[in-house]
N, C-alpha and C positions, 0 to 999 in steps of 0.2 A: 756351471754352464760349460766351463772348460773341460771338466771331467766327462760331461756328456758328449762333447765334441770328440774327445779321445775315444770314447766307446763307439761312437758312430764310425770313426775312422777304422777302428779295429774290425767292426762288422763289414765295412766296405772292402777291407783287405781280405777278409775271409771269403767273401763272395767272389772277389776277383780270383783268388787262389782256386776256388771251386770251379769257376768257369774255365780257368787255364787247365785244370786237371781234366775236365770234360773234353776240352779241345785236344789235349794230348791223346786221350783215348780215341777220339774221332780220327786223329791223324794216323794212329797205329792201324785202325780199321781201314782207312783209305789206303795205307801202304800195303796191307794184305790184299785188298781188292785189286790194286794195280799189279801186284806180283801174280795174282791169280789170272788176271786178264792177259798179262804178258806170256804166262805159261800156256794159256789157251791159244794165243796167237802163234807161239812157236809150234805147238802141236798141229795147228791148222796149216801152218806153212809146210810141215812135213807130209801132210795129207792133202796137199793142194789139188791133186787129181780128183779127189772125191768131193771137193767143195766148189761151188760156183763162184764166179767173180763177185756177185752180189753178197754172198756169204762172207767172202774175204773182206769186202768193203765194210760190211756191218760189224765184223769183228774188229777191224781197225778203228772204226768210229767209236765202238765201245771202249777200246783201249785208250783212245784219245780223251774220251769223256772221263774215264776213271783217273787218268793222269791230271786232267784239269781240276777235278775234285780234290785230288791230293795236293796240288799247288795251292788251291783255295784254303785248305786246312792248314797248310804251312803259313800262309799269310795271316790267317786267323790266330794261329799260335803266336806269331810275332806281335800281333796286336794285343793279345791277352798278356803276354810277357811285359809289354810296355805298360799296360794297365796295372799289372801287379806292382811294377816298379813305381809308378805314380802313386798308387794307394799306399805303398810302403813308405814313400817319402812323406805323404800327407800324414800318416800315422806318426812317423818320427817327429814331424813338426808339431803336431798336436800334443804329443807326449812331452816334448821339450817345453812347449808353452805352458802346459799344465804344471810341470815341475817348477818352472821359473815362477809362476804365479803362487805356487805353494810356498816356495822359499821367500818370496816377497811378503806373503801373508804372515809367515812365521817371523820374519824380521820385524815387521810392523807390530805384531803381537808382542814381541820381545821389547820393542821400544815403548809400547804402551804400558807394559807391565813395569818396566824400569821407571817410567815417568809416574805411574801410580804409586809405586813404592817410594819414590822420592817425595811426592806430595804427602803421602801418609807419614813418612818420617819427619817431614817439615811440620806437619800438624801436631805430631806427638812431641816434637821439640818445643813447639810453641806452647802446648799445654803444660809441659814440664816447667818451662820458664814462668808461665802464669802462676802455677802452683807454688813455685819457689818464691816468686815475688809476694804472693799472698801470705805465705808462712813467715817470710822475713819481715813483713809489716806488722804481723800480729804479735 
């Protein structure tokens, strides 16, 4: 059961790493969109005589939206990184617990084997004494 818990923790960590990787990709894409929107805004500012006020406002609104999306991706990345850290800690805990239980099982098995060997030795000694006593009486 502990081994299964460790496998589940490994799978959850892998999923969290995958989600973090996707978020990093989305963040890079958002950075590219922001840079593109800023470049368009700069170009529009140099051509302000050819654009109406509404066009300039629309471009500014677009820039602000892309920047807001970028900030959202940054927040998501921080959340994903926190999730990865938590899943990594859970995996470490499950692995430690699994190792500890394996060591305990091995120790108990060793104790059982020693006790079984002691009982067997005691029985063999008793059998030897009984044989000796029978031979000495005969």
